[in-house]
C-alpha positions in Angstrom: -30.1 8.4 -56.0 -31.5 5.1 -55.1 -33.1 3.1 -57.9 -36.4 1.5 -56.9 -37.2 -1.5 -59.1 -40.9 -1.8 -58.3 -43.6 0.5 -57.1 -44.3 4.1 -57.9 -41.0 5.8 -57.0 -41.0 9.2 -55.3 -43.5 12.1 -55.1 -43.2 14.7 -57.9 -44.9 18.0 -57.4 -44.9 18.8 -61.1 -47.2 16.0 -62.0 -49.2 16.3 -58.8 -48.5 12.7 -57.6 -46.0 10.0 -57.9 -43.6 9.7 -60.8 -43.4 6.1 -62.1 -40.1 4.5 -61.2 -39.2 3.9 -64.8 -38.8 7.6 -65.3 -35.9 7.6 -62.8 -34.0 4.7 -64.4 -31.9 7.0 -66.6 -31.1 9.5 -63.8 -28.6 7.3 -61.9 -25.5 9.3 -61.1 -23.4 9.9 -64.2 -26.2 8.8 -66.6 -28.7 11.3 -67.8 -28.1 13.8 -65.0 -27.5 17.5 -65.6 -24.0 18.5 -66.7 -23.5 20.5 -63.4 -24.4 17.6 -61.0 -20.9 16.1 -60.7 -19.4 19.5 -60.2 -22.0 20.3 -57.6 -21.0 17.1 -55.7 -17.4 18.2 -55.8 -18.3 21.6 -54.5 -20.2 20.1 -51.6 -17.3 17.9 -50.6 -15.0 21.1 -50.5 -17.3 23.2 -48.3 -15.9 24.5 -45.0 -17.5 26.9 -42.5 -15.3 29.9 -41.8 -15.7 32.6 -39.2 -14.3 35.9 -40.6 -14.4 38.0 -37.5 -12.5 41.3 -38.1 -12.6 42.3 -34.4 -10.6 39.1 -33.6 -7.9 40.1 -36.1 -7.8 43.6 -34.8 -7.5 42.4 -31.2 -4.7 40.0 -31.9 -1.8 40.6 -29.4 1.1 38.3 -30.1 3.6 37.2 -27.5 6.3 38.1 -30.0 6.6 39.3 -33.6 6.3 36.1 -35.6 8.5 35.8 -38.7 6.7 33.5 -41.0 8.4 31.2 -43.5 6.8 28.6 -45.7 7.3 25.4 -47.6 4.8 23.6 -49.9 3.4 20.6 -48.3 4.1 18.4 -51.3 7.8 19.2 -51.7 11.1 18.0 -50.4 11.8 21.3 -48.7 12.1 21.2 -44.9 11.1 23.4 -42.0 13.7 24.5 -39.4 14.8 22.4 -36.4 13.2 24.8 -33.9 10.1 25.0 -31.7 7.3 27.2 -32.8 3.8 27.6 -34.3 2.6 26.6 -37.8 -0.4 26.8 -40.0 -1.7 24.9 -43.0 -2.8 27.5 -45.6 -4.6 26.7 -48.8 -3.3 29.0 -51.6 -4.8 29.5 -55.0 -1.6 30.9 -56.5 0.2 27.6 -55.7 -1.0 26.3 -59.1 -0.8 29.5 -61.2 1.6 32.0 -59.6 0.5 35.5 -60.2 -2.7 34.4 -62.0 -5.0 35.3 -59.1 -5.1 38.1 -56.6 -3.8 37.0 -53.2 -6.3 34.3 -52.1 -5.6 32.0 -49.3 -7.4 30.3 -46.4 -5.9 29.4 -43.0 -7.3 25.9 -42.4 -5.4 24.7 -39.3 -3.0 26.2 -36.7 -0.8 24.2 -34.4 2.3 24.4 -32.2 5.2 22.1 -31.4 8.0 22.0 -28.9 6.2 23.4 -25.8 6.7 20.1 -24.1 9.3 17.7 -25.4 11.8 18.1 -28.2 9.7 18.0 -31.3 10.6 20.6 -33.8 8.8 22.3 -36.7 10.7 20.0 -39.1 9.7 16.8 -37.3 6.1 17.9 -37.0 6.0 18.6 -40.8 7.5 15.1 -41.4 4.7 13.6 -39.4 2.1 15.4 -41.4 3.7 14.3 -44.6 3.2 10.7 -43.5 -0.4 10.5 -44.8 -0.9 7.0 -43.4 -0.3 8.3 -39.9 -3.0 10.9 -40.3 -5.8 8.4 -40.8 -6.9 8.7 -37.2 -7.1 12.5 -37.3 -10.2 13.1 -39.4 -9.9 16.9 -39.7 -6.2 16.8 -40.7 -6.9 13.8 -43.0 -9.7 15.8 -44.8 -7.4 18.7 -45.4 -4.5 16.6 -46.7 -6.6 14.2 -48.7 -8.5 16.9 -50.5 -6.0 19.7 -50.9 -2.4 18.4 -50.5 -1.2 19.9 -53.8 -2.4 23.4 -52.8 -1.3 23.4 -49.1 1.5 25.6 -47.8 3.0 24.8 -44.4 3.7 28.2 -42.8 5.8 28.2 -39.7 7.4 30.7 -37.2 10.0 30.1 -34.5 8.9 31.0 -31.0 11.6 32.4 -28.8 12.9 30.4 -25.8 11.2 31.4 -22.6 7.8 31.9 -24.4 5.1 29.3 -24.5 4.3 27.9 -28.0 0.9 27.0 -26.5 0.1 30.6 -25.6 1.2 31.7 -29.1 -1.0 29.0 -30.7 -4.0 29.9 -28.6 -3.7 33.6 -29.5 -3.4 32.7 -33.2 -6.4 30.4 -33.0 -8.6 33.0 -31.2 -7.7 35.5 -34.0 -7.9 33.4 -37.1 -10.6 30.8 -36.0 -9.5 28.2 -38.5 -12.2 25.7 -39.5 -10.2 22.5 -38.9 -9.2 23.2 -35.3 -11.5 21.9 -32.6 -9.5 22.5 -29.4 -6.9 24.8 -27.9 -8.9 28.0 -28.2 -9.3 30.1 -25.1 -12.3 29.2 -23.0 -14.4 32.2 -24.1 -13.7 31.6 -27.8 -14.3 27.9 -27.5 -17.8 28.6 -26.0 -18.6 31.2 -28.6 -17.7 28.8 -31.4 -19.9 26.1 -29.8 -22.7 28.7 -29.7 -22.1 29.8 -33.3 -22.1 26.1 -34.5 -24.6 24.3 -32.4 
């Protein structure tokens, strides 16, 4: 809230006119505000828009059966030295195992090793270098906000299959909020229509 030193402040419908500026002096953030205001600001900073489209889940046709493994983002555990697909998943039970019913959100899906020799292990190492993520706003927002709750899920993709195709099929099915590209053309256009 901006503090106006002179003048008559802002319109107030309750008093039918303008509220004197002096009435706002004690309402600066953290001083005299409702007890829920700070929590409300925190909630706002955590909001993401999810598309929970059951038909996309039902229509998912993987190139191969994916065998998912996982490591906590903030740990010393490593992924395997293979090519494949991966997902950043936010999990409530990371902090209190067994305290909640299963509750998780797939935030981002990616692939590695389709071109070049990068592996799931080397890709995770790059993501763990927080400084290197500063130019990737969507990834930075996930890591900066939720690193202690993130799980890096990964699955090896068989040789001869495209990790890019596997990634696109996963993206089209799960529609994670932090991905912007690599959806199929139809899904990409539908997302643009849904979020103008």
